[in-house]
KEGU-433644 format. One record per residue (C-alpha): residue number from 1; x, y, z. Coordinates in steps of 0.25 Angstrom, whole numbers, plus 5000, padded with zeros to 4 digits. Layout:
PT   num     px     py     pz
PT   NUM      X      Y      Z
...
//
This chain:
PT   num     px     py     pz
PT     1   5000   5000   5000
PT     2   5010   5010   4996
PT     3   5004   5019   4986
PT     4   4991   5024   4993
PT     5   4996   5031   5006
PT     6   4992   5045   5002
PT     7   4978   5043   4997
PT     8   4974   5033   5008
PT     9   4981   5041   5019
PT    10   4973   5053   5014
PT    11   4960   5045   5016
PT    12   4966   5040   5030
PT    13   4968   5054   5034
PT    14   4954   5058   5030
PT    15   4948   5046   5038
PT    16   4956   5050   5050
PT    17   4950   5064   5049
PT    18   4936   5060   5047
PT    19   4937   5050   5058
PT    20   4941   5061   5068
PT    21   4931   5071   5063
PT    22   4920   5062   5064
PT    23   4924   5056   5078
PT    24   4916   5060   5090
PT    25   4921   5066   5102
PT    26   4928   5080   5105
PT    27   4941   5083   5099
PT    28   4945   5091   5111
PT    29   4941   5080   5121
PT    30   4951   5071   5129
PT    31   4959   5060   5122
PT    32   4961   5052   5135
PT    33   4949   5044   5138
PT    34   4939   5048   5149
PT    35   4946   5044   5162
PT    36   4933   5038   5167
PT    37   4931   5029   5155
PT    38   4936   5015   5153
PT    39   4948   5019   5145
PT    40   4961   5014   5152
PT    41   4973   5024   5152
PT    42   4985   5016   5149
PT    43   5000   5020   5153
PT    44   5013   5013   5151
PT    45   5011   5007   5166
PT    46   4998   5000   5163
PT    47   4998   4998   5148
PT    48   5003   4984   5148
PT    49   4996   4979   5160
PT    50   4982   4984   5155
PT    51   4984   4978   5142
PT    52   4987   4965   5148
PT    53   4975   4965   5157
PT    54   4965   4969   5145
PT    55   4964   4960   5133
PT    56   4959   4971   5123
PT    57   4963   4986   5124
PT    58   4960   4997   5115
PT    59   4971   5007   5118
PT    60   4971   5021   5113
PT    61   4985   5029   5113
PT    62   4982   5044   5113
PT    63   4987   5058   5115
PT    64   4978   5068   5123
PT    65   4980   5079   5113
PT    66   4976   5070   5101
PT    67   4963   5075   5095
PT    68   4959   5061   5089
PT    69   4962   5055   5103
PT    70   4952   5066   5109
PT    71   4941   5061   5100
PT    72   4944   5047   5103
PT    73   4945   5048   5118
PT    74   4930   5049   5122
PT    75   4927   5038   5112
PT    76   4937   5029   5118
PT    77   4932   5032   5132
PT    78   4918   5028   5128
PT    79   4922   5015   5121
PT    80   4930   5011   5133
PT    81   4918   5013   5142
PT    82   4909   5005   5133
PT    83   4918   4994   5132
PT    84   4921   4994   5147
PT    85   4906   4991   5149
PT    86   4904   4980   5139
PT    87   4918   4974   5136
PT    88   4927   4978   5148
PT    89   4938   4969   5143
PT    90   4940   4979   5131
PT    91   4948   4991   5136
PT    92   4951   5004   5130
PT    93   4964   5011   5135
PT    94   4972   5024   5132
PT    95   4987   5028   5132
PT    96   4991   5043   5132
PT    97   5003   5043   5123
PT    98   5007   5057   5128
PT    99   5010   5051   5142
PT   100   5013   5036   5138
PT   101   5023   5039   5126
PT   102   5031   5027   5128
PT   103   5019   5018   5128
PT   104   5013   5024   5115
PT   105   5027   5024   5109
PT   106   5028   5009   5112
PT   107   5015   5007   5105
PT   108   5019   5015   5093
PT   109   5008   5025   5094
PT   110   5010   5036   5083
PT   111   4996   5043   5083
PT   112   4984   5046   5092
PT   113   4975   5040   5095
PT   114   4981   5026   5092
PT   115   4972   5014   5097
PT   116   4977   5000   5099
PT   117   4970   4987   5102
PT   118   4978   4979   5112
PT   119   4975   4964   5115
PT   120   4980   4956   5126
PT   121   4990   4966   5131
PT   122   4998   4965   5119
PT   123   5000   4980   5114
PT   124   5011   4976   5104
PT   125   5000   4969   5096
PT   126   4990   4981   5097
PT   127   4981   4983   5086
PT   128   4978   4997   5080
PT   129   4963   5000   5083
PT   130   4957   5005   5070
PT   131   4942   5005   5075
PT   132   4932   5016   5077
PT   133   4936   5028   5086
PT   134   4922   5030   5092
PT   135   4918   5023   5105
PT   136   4907   5014   5099
PT   137   4917   5009   5088
PT   138   4928   5007   5098
PT   139   4919   4999   5107
PT   140   4914   4990   5095
PT   141   4928   4988   5089
PT   142   4934   4984   5102
PT   143   4923   4974   5105
PT   144   4926   4968   5092
PT   145   4941   4967   5096
PT   146   4938   4960   5109
PT   147   4931   4949   5101
PT   148   4939   4937   5096
PT   149   4945   4939   5083
PT   150   4935   4928   5078
PT   151   4921   4927   5084
PT   152   4915   4914   5085
PT   153   4899   4915   5087
PT   154   4894   4904   5095
PT   155   4880   4903   5089
PT   156   4873   4907   5076
PT   157   4866   4918   5084
PT   158   4880   4924   5088
PT   159   4885   4922   5074
PT   160   4873   4929   5067
PT   161   4874   4941   5078
PT   162   4889   4942   5075
PT   163   4887   4943   5060
PT   164   4875   4953   5061
PT   165   4883   4963   5071
PT   166   4895   4964   5062
PT   167   4897   4978   5057
PT   168   4909   4976   5049
PT   169   4913   4964   5039
PT   170   4916   4952   5046
PT   171   4923   4938   5043
PT   172   4917   4924   5045
PT   173   4924   4911   5046
PT   174   4916   4899   5042
PT   175   4920   4884   5039
PT   176   4934   4887   5041
PT   177   4944   4880   5049
PT   178   4955   4890   5047
PT   179   4952   4897   5060
PT   180   4967   4902   5062
PT   181   4966   4910   5049
PT   182   4953   4916   5053
PT   183   4958   4919   5067
PT   184   4970   4926   5061
PT   185   4963   4934   5051
PT   186   4953   4938   5062
PT   187   4964   4943   5071
PT   188   4970   4951   5060
PT   189   4957   4958   5057
PT   190   4949   4957   5069
PT   191   4949   4973   5071
PT   192   4942   4974   5058
PT   193   4932   4962   5056
PT   194   4925   4952   5064
PT   195   4928   4937   5062
PT   196   4918   4926   5065
PT   197   4920   4911   5065
PT   198   4907   4904   5061
PT   199   4904   4890   5066
PT   200   4900   4881   5055
PT   201   4887   4878   5063
PT   202   4882   4892   5058
PT   203   4886   4892   5044
PT   204   4873   4889   5038
PT   205   4866   4900   5045
PT   206   4877   4910   5042
PT   207   4877   4906   5028
PT   208   4862   4909   5027
PT   209   4865   4923   5034
PT   210   4876   4926   5024
PT   211   4869   4919   5012
PT   212   4882   4911   5010
PT   213   4885   4896   5009
PT   214   4896   4895   5019
PT   215   4899   4881   5018
PT   216   4912   4883   5011
PT   217   4915   4897   5016
PT   218   4926   4900   5026
PT   219   4927   4915   5028
PT   220   4917   4926   5025
PT   221   4917   4941   5026
PT   222   4904   4947   5029
PT   223   4899   4962   5028
PT   224   4888   4966   5038
PT   225   4875   4968   5031
PT   226   4881   4961   5019
PT   227   4880   4946   5024
PT   228   4877   4941   5010
PT   229   4889   4947   5004
PT   230   4899   4939   5013
PT   231   4912   4936   5006
PT   232   4917   4922   5007
PT   233   4932   4919   5008
PT   234   4937   4909   4997
PT   235   4951   4903   4997
PT   236   4960   4897   5007
PT   237   4960   4902   5021
PT   238   4973   4910   5022
PT   239   4976   4921   5032
PT   240   4981   4932   5022
PT   241   4970   4929   5011
PT   242   4959   4928   5021
PT   243   4963   4941   5027
PT   244   4964   4948   5014
PT   245   4950   4943   5010
PT   246   4944   4948   5023
PT   247   4950   4962   5020
PT   248   4944   4962   5006
PT   249   4930   4956   5010
PT   250   4928   4965   5022
PT   251   4928   4978   5014
PT   252   4914   4982   5011
PT   253   4909   4982   4996
PT   254   4907   4997   4998
PT   255   4912   5003   5011
PT   256   4917   5016   5016
PT   257   4931   5020   5020
PT   258   4932   5025   5034
PT   259   4942   5024   5046
PT   260   4938   5010   5048
PT   261   4939   5005   5034
PT   262   4950   5013   5029
PT   263   4961   5003   5031
PT   264   4953   4991   5025
PT   265   4952   4998   5012
PT   266   4966   5005   5011
PT   267   4973   4992   5015
PT   268   4966   4984   5004
PT   269   4973   4982   4991
PT   270   4960   4984   4984
PT   271   4957   4997   4976
PT   272   4947   5006   4983
PT   273   4935   5012   4976
PT   274   4930   5025   4983
PT   275   4916   5031   4982
PT   276   4916   5045   4988
PT   277   4902   5050   4992
PT   278   4897   5063   4998
PT   279   4884   5057   5005
PT   280   4879   5044   5011
PT   281   4869   5044   5000
PT   282   4879   5044   4989
PT   283   4886   5032   4995
PT   284   4873   5025   4997
PT   285   4869   5027   4983
PT   286   4881   5019   4978
PT   287   4883   5010   4990
PT   288   4876   4997   4984
PT   289   4883   4999   4970
PT   290   4897   5001   4976
PT   291   4895   4989   4986
PT   292   4892   4980   4973
PT   293   4904   4986   4967
PT   294   4912   4983   4979
PT   295   4907   4969   4979
PT   296   4910   4967   4964
PT   297   4924   4971   4966
PT   298   4926   4965   4980
PT   299   4941   4962   4982
PT   300   4945   4971   4970
PT   301   4940   4985   4975
PT   302   4935   4991   4988
PT   303   4924   5001   4986
PT   304   4922   5012   4997
PT   305   4915   5025   4999
PT   306   4921   5037   5005
PT   307   4913   5049   5011
PT   308   4918   5061   5003
PT   309   4914   5070   5014
PT   310   4924   5063   5023
PT   311   4935   5058   5013
PT   312   4933   5066   5001
PT   313   4947   5070   5001
PT   314   4952   5056   4998
PT   315   4946   5058   4984
PT   316   4958   5067   4981
PT   317   4968   5056   4986
PT   318   4962   5047   4975
PT   319   4962   5058   4964
PT   320   4947   5061   4964
PT   321   4940   5074   4966
PT   322   4933   5074   4980
PT   323   4923   5085   4976
PT   324   4916   5077   4965
PT   325   4908   5066   4973
PT   326   4904   5055   4973
PT   327   4917   5049   4967
PT   328   4922   5035   4964
PT   329   4937   5031   4964
PT   330   4946   5019   4965
PT   331   4959   5019   4972
PT   332   4969   5008   4970
PT   333   4978   5010   4982
PT   334   4988   5000   4979
PT   335   4990   5005   4965
PT   336   4989   5020   4969
PT   337   4979   5022   4958
PT   338   4965   5030   4959
PT   339   4954   5030   4949
PT   340   4941   5038   4950
PT   341   4928   5040   4942
PT   342   4929   5053   4934
PT   343   4923   5064   4943
PT   344   4921   5073   4931
PT   345   4913   5064   4924
PT   346   4905   5060   4937
PT   347   4904   5073   4945
PT   348   4892   5068   4952
PT   349   4899   5055   4956
PT   350   4900   5042   4948
PT   351   4888   5033   4946
PT   352   4888   5018   4951
PT   353   4889   5014   4936
PT   354   4902   5023   4934
PT   355   4908   5017   4947
PT   356   4906   5003   4943
PT   357   4912   5005   4929
PT   358   4924   5013   4935
PT   359   4927   5001   4944
PT   360   4926   4991   4933
PT   361   4935   5000   4925
PT   362   4945   5000   4936
PT   363   4946   4985   4937
PT   364   4947   4984   4922
PT   365   4959   4994   4922
PT   366   4952   5005   4914
PT   367   4954   5016   4924
PT   368   4965   5026   4924
PT   369   4970   5030   4938
PT   370   4969   5045   4942
PT   371   4983   5050   4945
PT   372   4985   5062   4954
PT   373   4996   5070   4949
PT   374   5002   5084   4950
PT   375   5005   5091   4936
PT   376   5018   5086   4930
PT   377   5029   5097   4932
PT   378   5032   5106   4919
PT   379   5046   5106   4913
PT   380   5048   5120   4919
PT   381   5044   5114   4933
PT   382   5054   5102   4931
PT   383   5065   5111   4927
PT   384   5063   5121   4939
PT   385   5062   5110   4950
PT   386   5074   5101   4952
PT   387   5065   5091   4960
PT   388   5057   5082   4950
PT   389   5042   5084   4953
PT   390   5035   5070   4952
PT   391   5020   5070   4949
PT   392   5011   5058   4946
PT   393   5011   5061   4931
PT   394   5027   5061   4930
PT   395   5030   5052   4941
PT   396   5032   5039   4934
PT   397   5040   5046   4922
PT   398   5050   5051   4932
PT   399   5050   5039   4941
PT   400   5053   5030   4928
PT   401   5066   5037   4926
PT   402   5072   5025   4932
PT   403   5087   5029   4928
PT   404   5086   5040   4939
PT   405   5086   5040   4954
PT   406   5073   5047   4958
PT   407   5072   5052   4972
PT   408   5057   5056   4975
PT   409   5051   5064   4986
PT   410   5036   5061   4988
PT   411   5030   5072   4996
PT   412   5017   5079   5000
PT   413   5015   5094   4999
PT   414   5011   5095   5013
PT   415   5023   5088   5019
PT   416   5032   5097   5027
PT   417   5044   5087   5026
PT   418   5042   5087   5011
PT   419   5043   5102   5010
PT   420   5055   5103   5019
PT   421   5062   5093   5010
PT   422   5059   5100   4997
PT   423   5071   5109   4996
PT   424   5081   5098   4999
PT   425   5073   5089   4988
PT   426   5075   5101   4978
PT   427   5090   5102   4981
PT   428   5091   5087   4980
PT   429   5085   5088   4966
PT   430   5094   5099   4962
PT   431   5106   5091   4965
PT   432   5102   5080   4956
PT   433   5097   5089   4945
PT   434   5084   5081   4947
PT   435   5076   5088   4936
PT   436   5086   5086   4925
PT   437   5085   5075   4914
PT   438   5099   5070   4918
PT   439   5097   5069   4933
PT   440   5100   5055   4939
PT   441   5092   5058   4951
PT   442   5078   5063   4951
PT   443   5074   5071   4964
PT   444   5058   5071   4963
PT   445   5046   5074   4972
PT   446   5031   5071   4971
PT   447   5019   5076   4979
PT   448   5014   5062   4983
PT   449   5001   5067   4987
PT   450   4998   5074   4973
PT   451   5003   5063   4964
PT   452   4999   5048   4962
PT   453   5012   5040   4961
PT   454   5016   5026   4964
PT   455   5027   5025   4974
PT   456   5034   5011   4977
PT   457   5035   5016   4992
PT   458   5026   5018   5003
PT   459   5026   5033   5005
PT   460   5021   5036   5019
PT   461   5025   5050   5021
PT   462   5031   5063   5014
PT   463   5041   5065   5009
PT   464   5045   5052   5005
PT   465   5058   5051   4997
PT   466   5061   5040   4988
PT   467   5072   5037   4978
PT   468   5070   5028   4966
PT   469   5083   5023   4962
PT   470   5087   5023   4947
PT   471   5083   5009   4940
PT   472   5078   5004   4953
PT   473   5069   4992   4956
PT   474   5055   4995   4951
PT   475   5042   4993   4960
PT   476   5033   4984   4953
PT   477   5020   4991   4958
PT   478   5024   5005   4954
PT   479   5034   5003   4943
PT   480   5043   5013   4950
PT   481   5057   5011   4956
PT   482   5057   5006   4971
PT   483   5062   5018   4979
PT   484   5071   5020   4991
PT   485   5066   5029   5002
PT   486   5074   5041   5008
PT   487   5073   5040   5023
PT   488   5085   5050   5027
PT   489   5086   5064   5031
PT   490   5079   5073   5020
PT   491   5092   5081   5018
PT   492   5099   5084   5005
PT   493   5112   5076   5008
PT   494   5104   5064   5013
PT   495   5095   5064   5000
PT   496   5108   5065   4991
PT   497   5114   5053   4999
PT   498   5101   5045   4997
PT   499   5101   5047   4982
PT   500   5115   5043   4981
PT   501   5113   5031   4989
PT   502   5100   5026   4985
PT   503   5099   5031   4971
PT   504   5103   5021   4960
PT   505   5112   5031   4953
PT   506   5120   5035   4965
PT   507   5120   5049   4962
PT   508   5128   5057   4971
PT   509   5120   5070   4974
PT   510   5131   5076   4983
PT   511   5140   5076   4972
PT   512   5130   5083   4963
PT   513   5127   5093   4974
PT   514   5142   5096   4975
PT   515   5143   5098   4960
PT   516   5130   5107   4960
PT   517   5136   5115   4972
PT   518   5150   5116   4964
PT   519   5142   5120   4951
PT   520   5134   5130   4959
PT   521   5147   5136   4965
PT   522   5154   5137   4952
PT   523   5141   5145   4947
PT   524   5142   5154   4958
PT   525   5157   5157   4955
PT   526   5154   5159   4940
PT   527   5143   5169   4944
PT   528   5153   5176   4953
PT   529   5163   5176   4942
PT   530   5153   5182   4932
PT   531   5149   5192   4942
PT   532   5163   5197   4944
PT   533   5166   5197   4929
PT   534   5153   5205   4927
PT   535   5158   5215   4938
PT   536   5171   5217   4932
PT   537   5164   5219   4918
PT   538   5155   5230   4925
PT   539   5167   5237   4932
PT   540   5175   5236   4918
PT   541   5163   5243   4911
PT   542   5162   5253   4921
PT   543   5176   5257   4920
//
């Protein structure tokens, strides 16, 4: 997943903002739980002993000044009180990282609030809590965490009740002797889904309820209120294959991306088809049709809705106009390609028929991806700037100059470190004569937020400096040479040494720099000599 960081992180940021603005509770409240609540305050003195005494603990690592923590604080207190009444073995605890710095460092806490589920006193195997942040959701999530990874109903009534009360997709095991595999998968995915083992005695009744012949089935994924559409696993029971199948089949035919579903969509290898809508009525009007579309392309495409009032800005990240709604687009994250229904031709939004044809064309390879790119620099701009400016429309042409070492700065215009590096980067380019045809080393930069380009390296921050050695090994996925990342001090001499050491041509930039200084000095002397000669001529003329 190394080509989707920018657009998906933009959506992740939007999700975080919306989650906070929609959350209940005062932003200026107390981050620490109500001292009269059932939340337990943990310190380095009682941390280990408390965990040993309590088999299931949800622990919040927080800072009193953190706004998000202040929103969560009251909800956390309510959840603790509710659990203490009905499920007293489930505990909620807090650690103040401003006073328990060593404890928080030990658990690698990098942001606030961080919530972790700790079982049987083993904090080293703590799970990151990714459930709801309001008290009812916390209670529901933790109750499910307290249950065995695999639930085994003791009667048909218990099984029927368990099936009917599910609010998320769940997994059934029937007719299977491979209990170890099912248990392993259940333990891996228990925080997301319920896993139920069905006794053979209830197969006939369950089959009637689901409308399926279960005599040869082993595993099923069932969606609430869509029992007749239960998916049946086919093939040999293998841990990895079963796990991947569950990941695919638990995604709704037409769902929405929100904080709870974000990672399941973004971590999937499947392309994502987005339907941006303005009102619930717009979504409802296409829901049945897009569900059928999702069912038709199950395992090939995930179809999702996005509320444009909340996530409209993500349309820009996939190269669409967020002001023309509804809109429909497909993002193939692994290939870093985006496709969209023409908004000029459909200013009121595409019809279902247009969407269906668009998806059909996508799978038949008839669509051209939308490429976001800045304008290609003019000849005058190229001559005036020693740094070679890369944009999406000239990127491959320059990167395909395989006989040259190419050193690229991937930056963002808002990045302070990038701005600080700019003068040094320009000086580096001047030393190598980077913008001339005979340059052996090209010093280039690209606004990575404004241009869709493939990079055979996972860019996680800006600036990222990569050198592509001349005639280097080519990455099969992108067709671009595999780069080497610069991780030293961003100073001129360190950059010069890096190019000499890691570049295939071993160009000595320090020698070029000394030569330029010498030539510059000679030019200064020539100018001085010309000035003296001119002075003598003027004085002679005056005489």
